N, C-alpha and C positions, 0 to 999 in steps of 0.2 A: 942184433935185437937183443942189448948188450946196457941200452943206456934208458934213465929213469929221465920224462923230456915234460910230466906234467902233474902238479900232483893234486887236482881239482876238491874238492870241502866246498858242502849248500849243507846252509846260514838259514837260518829265519830275526840271524845274530851279524846283520855284517860288520855293521860298524865296531859289531864287542871287536870279535870273531880281527879284525884290522887290523884294532886299533893292538891287540893283543899279540897280533906275527910279527907288529912293528916291532913295539918294545921285545920280544923273543928273539928277533933274528937280527935286531937294528936297524932297521934299512928301512925305508917310506919305498909304498910303494910305488911303482911304474903309475897303473893309473886306479879311479878308487871311485868310487860314485854311491850309492843309497844300494844300489845290487848286486853291486861286483869288486873285487879287488884283485890285483895283478900283482907277482909280488914275481922279479926277474933272480934267482941266487943262480950261478954260474951262470950253468947250461937252461936249466932243471927254470920251470916256472910255475911258480906255486897260486892256484886259481882259488880264490875265494867266492863264493856266487852263492846269491840268494836260490832255497830253497824255492818250490814250484810244482805246479803239476804239470808232469811231464804232454808231450805236448806226438801230437801223436806224426812216429816218425821217427821221432829222435831216440840219444838215449833217454833210459829214468834220470834223474835231476838226484844222483847220489854219490860219492864220494866215490871217485876210483886212485889211477896212476895210470900214462901214458907207458909205454915204450916205441920208440923208435927201431922206423923197419922200410928197409930203404923201395920195398919190391912188395907193399900191401896185399893184392893177391893169392903171392905164390910161399909169402908165408901165412895165410890165409888154408889156401893147398898143403903147402904141408904141414901146419897144424890136424890139422881135417883130417892131415891122413895116419896120427896120430893118438886118433880118436876126438878130441880138445870137438865140444859140438860152440857155437857163438851164438850172441843172443839176436847182436844189432850184424847181418854181411854187411862187407865193403861193400860206402859211400860215397860220393862225393856232400863233407853241407859249408859252410858258410867258416868256418875253422881251417879245414883241411880234407882229404883223404878216412876212416877211422872204420877202425872192426870194434865190437863191441865182445867180450865172455866174459865169463863167471867163473870162479876158484869156489872149492868145493864146502866154504862156508858163502858164497853168492857174495862173494866182495866183484865188484868188478874192474877189470880190465879194454887199456884202452889200444890199438893198435895204435897207432898213427902214424903215417906212411911220411917221409921226406918230403920236404917240397921245391 
């Protein structure tokens, strides 16, 4: 688990944020609409997503970054053994299998299993 694979930014200003990052990083998004924009920057994805009410059982709509892991369940168990608590246990979503935890300041970290 050493590679940041995603930075997700949630905003009420998707178009303004998309335009800002288009200019700041100098590339066009791979996908953009009024609700989301996706930039692929090397092996990392910058996801700009519209803020909204979280859906039951889904991760909160909060800024977070994701680390890729080859074995999510084993990684989760190893972290729990070190005293790390999870906000959301491993499960499958539309984008793949992930688990979520928070750092001491409350920032979200997603652990995402390699596909």
